[in-house]
N, C-alpha and C positions, 0 to 999 in steps of 0.2 A: 393760682386758684387751688382751693382745697375741696376735695369731694368726700362725702361720707354716704355710702349707699347701703341698702339692705335688701334681702330677698323679699319678694312680694309675699305677704301673708305671714311672715315670720317676725315675732316680737323682737324688738331691739332694746336691750336693757339699758343702753346709753341714750335712748331717745328722750326728748322732753316729755313730761307727763301729758297724756292725751294723744301723743304721736306714736306710741309703741305699736299700735295696730291701725294707724291711719290707712283707710281703705285705698289700695292702689299706690301706696308710697313707693316710688322708684328710687329716689335719692334725695339727700339734703345737700344744698350747695351754699358755700360762702365764697365771696370774691371781694378783693380790695375795692373794686368799683362801687360796691354797695356795703361800705364798712358798717359793721354792726347788724346787718340784716341777713337772715338765713332764709333761703327759698326751699320749700319742701315740694318737690315735683311729684305730682300724682297722676295716675291714669284714671280719669273719671268714668263712671258707668253711664251717666246721663249728663246732658248739657242744658236742656230745657227744664226750668223749674216751674212747676205749676203752682199758681198762687191760690190758696184756699178761698172759696167764695165768701166765707165769713169775714175775710180781711177787708172787704168793701173797696178793694183796689179797682181802678177802672180798666184793668187789663188782666190777662190770665197767665202770662208767661214772662219769665225773665231768664237772662243768661248772665252768669257771674264767673268769669274766667279766673278770678283770684279770690282768696279769703285772707283777710288782713290787709293792711295798707301802709306803705311807707310814707304817705303824706302826713301821717301822725297828727291829724287834727284832734286837738284835745276834746272837742265837743262831739266827735263823730258818733252818730246814732247807731252805727253798726258794731261798735265795740263789744257789746254783749254777745254777739254771735260767736266770738272766739271762745267763749266759755263752754260752748258745746264740745270743744276739743280738749277741755280741761286746761286751757291756757287762760291767762288773765286778759281782761279787756283793756289793760293799760299798756305796759311796755311790750308784752308779747304781741299784742295786736299790731304794733308799729314795726316789730322786728322779726316776727315769725310769719312769713307770707306763704300761703299755700297756692301753688300754681297748677292749674289743670292743663297739662301740656298737650293733651289730645282732645281738648274741648271742641275745636273746630271740626275734627273728623267725626266725633260723636254727634255733633249738631247736624252735620250734613245727613247722616243716616236717619236721625229723628225727623228731619224736615222732609225726607223722601217717603215717609210712611203715608199710606193712603188715608189714614185717619187725621192727618194734619190739616187744620182748617185755615191756615195762613193768618192766624190771629196776630195782632201787633205784639212785638217782643220788646221789652225794656232792658237796657244795659246801663248800669250805674246805680241801681236801686239798693245795692248792698255796699260793696266796695268798688273803688274807682277802676274802670277798665283801662284807663290811660294813666295809671300811676307809673312811677319810674320803672317798675319791673317790666312793663310793656315794651320799653326800649330794648330790653334784652331778649324777651321771649317772642315778641311780634305775633301775638295771638289774634289781635283784632282784624288785620286784613283778611284772614281766612274766615273769620266769623262774619264779617260784613259781606264777603263774597258768598258765603253759604246762605245768608238771609236773603240777599238780593236775588241770587240765582233761583231761589224757591218762591219768589214773588211774595215774600213776607215783609210787611212794613215794620220798621223798627225805630227806636228812639234812643239817644245817648245823652246821659248826664255826666259831666266830668269836671274836674279841676285841672286836668292835665293838658299841657300845651303840646303833648305828643299827638293830639288830635290833628294838628296841622299836617303831620306826615301823611295822614290818610284822607285829606280833603279831596284829592283827585278821585280816589276810589269811592268816597262817599257821594261826590257829585255825580259820578257815573251811575251809582246805585240809585240815586234819586231820580234818574231818568226812567226807572222801571217800577220803583216802589216808593211809598211815602217814607221819608227820612227826616226825623226831627232832631235838632241839636240844642243842647242847653249847657251853659257854662255856669258853674257855681263860684261866686266871688263874695265872700262874707266880709273880709277885712281889707280896707284900702290904706290903712296906716302900715307902712313897711315894718316899723319896729314891733308893733303889736303882732303883725302877721308872722314874724320870725319866731315869736315865742309860742303862739297858739296854733300855728299851722307850719311847723318847722320844715316839713318835707315838701311843701307845695311850691309851685312857681309863684312869682310875685303877682300882685294884682295887675300890674301893667302888662306883664307877659301874657296873662290870661285875656286881658282886654285886647291885646294885639292879635290873639288867636280868634277872638270874636270877630274882629275886623277882617281877618283872613277868611273866616268862614262866610261872613257876609259878602265879601267880594267873590266868593266861590258860588254865590247864589242862594245861600241859606238865610232864612229868617231865624235868627238865634235868640233864644230866651236866656236872660241872665237871672240867676237866683241870688238875690241879695239876702242871704240868710245863712246861718242864724244872725239876727241882729242882737247884739249883746248889751243887756241893760248896763247903763253907766259907762260903757266902753265905746260903743259904736252907734248909740241911738240919739246923739245930739243933732240938732238941726244942721250944724256945720258939717258933721261927718256924713250925714245922709245926703245933704245937698251936693257935696263933693263926689260922693259915690255915684249918684244919679247923673250928674253932669258928665262924668267920665264914661259911664255906661252909654249914655246918649251919643257921645262922641265916637264910641266904638262901632256904632251902627246897629246895635241890638234892636230888635223889634218890640220886645216886651220885657217886663220885669216881674218877678214873683218875690215877695218879701215876707218875712215872718220872724218871730222872736225865737229865742233859744229854747230848745227842748232838752231836758236832762233825764234820759231813761235810767232805770236802775243800774245797768252795767256801765253807764257813762258818768253818772253823778259823782261817785267817789273820786274818779280820776280827774274830772274837771275841778272839783273842790280842792284837791291837792294842788293843782296848778294855780288856782285863784289865791290860795293861801300863800303860795310862794311868790307869785308875781304881783298880786294886788290884795294884800291882806286887809286893807282898809275897806274892801267891798264884801268881805266874807259875811258879815252880819246882814247886809242888805240882801245878798243872794239867798241866805238861809230864810229870810223873810219872804222872798219871792217864790222860792221853791222849797217849802217846808216838807219834812217827812218824805213821803213817797210821791210828792207832786212832780209831774213830768213837765207841765207847761207853766209859763208865767200866768199870774192871775188874769182873768178876763178883763179887769179894769186896765191893766197894763197893756194888754194886746189891743184893746179899743183905743187907748191913748196913742199907741204907736201907729195904728192905722190912720188916725186923724192927723198925725204928724206927717206921715209919708205921702198920703194922697195929694195934698196940695203941691208938694214938691214934684210929684210925677207930672202934674198938669203944667207946672212951670217949665219943666224940661221936655214937654211934649211926648211923654212916654206912655204907652199902654201898660198898665200895671194892675196887679191884683194881690191881695193878701193870701197867704197859703191856706187859710181856713175858710175862704169863700166857698160856699156850699154848692154842690152839684145837685140839680133837680130838687132843691129845697131840703136835702138831707145834709146833716153836718158831716164834714170830711176833714180830718186833721192830719197834720204831719206829712209823712211820706206819701200817703194816698193823694193828698191835694197836689203835691209837687208832681207826682207821676201822672195824674190826670192831665195837668197842663202840658207836660212834655209830650204825652201821647197824642193829645188832640191839637196841640199847638195854640190852645187858648184856655182861658179860665171860664168857668161858668158865669153867666151874668149875675150881678148882685144889685141890690137896691142901694144906691149911694145915699149917704146921710146928707143932711143939709150942709150949707157952706161951712167948711172947716177953717179954722184959723191956725196959724203957726203959733205954737206956745211951748 
């Protein structure tokens, strides 16, 4: 193991751009166990992140113990957040992971404040709290303990099978506060998964984790998203995914099409040109210029394709853009609402849909 440390508050001329004065930087660590990944350990000043009211999120608070993610999902919506550190949203996001090593201690202090209202807290809204680094740093058990011990309900969204390690702790916490769990599984084809989500556990490993959480007493939501145009949106692919999700014991499904935010689109298009050059022109048509979402026509078509399959497999399911209280909600807001409440808002179903 190799260590490179620096004094707090002192600029390091050898540091990567954006990390010269990273607040609270204690040391940067590399280890053969995580080849190619550098962990930047920091002492954070706050753990609870307040969500601005203008964001229209259905919750006010999040906790993110990590920045950056070794899951390396090419489409990850959080890639742009690394640019705040003057790091790129591509390779740096995958390999330069910021670890808030004192996050649980700071969280405990914040939760003890008299002004704390015990509002629901979300984990997994930015980068994954159960990414591989969690196996090394073990931050989540103390975070869970702090939330449960303060009577604060919380929700977790993850792609990480490390969740299984904490199921006994989570089950105990659920005896005192509301605990909601969700697993994200976008790609069920192993070959495609290895190229577009190279650092994630396999779909089957995640489904096994859903099964374990179900057996521990949780009603688990599976996020079948993003659904990738021309890659994972065929009837055969969707039918296989929903069949396997049903067999895992999941109670509901949230589905949605690919989003390509500005910090994500260049990285995704590079991957597409390398792995599936025949689809580049089609994606440029679906996501022209600064477009983030696929066209409404595609999203409507996708919804009409998925809903009959949900009924076939006896699954409760909603599209991510289903609106709350009649207001349009998109992307992360929709996902987070469903995790936090355990359900999607009711929607008006269209007439009988056909598979096409």
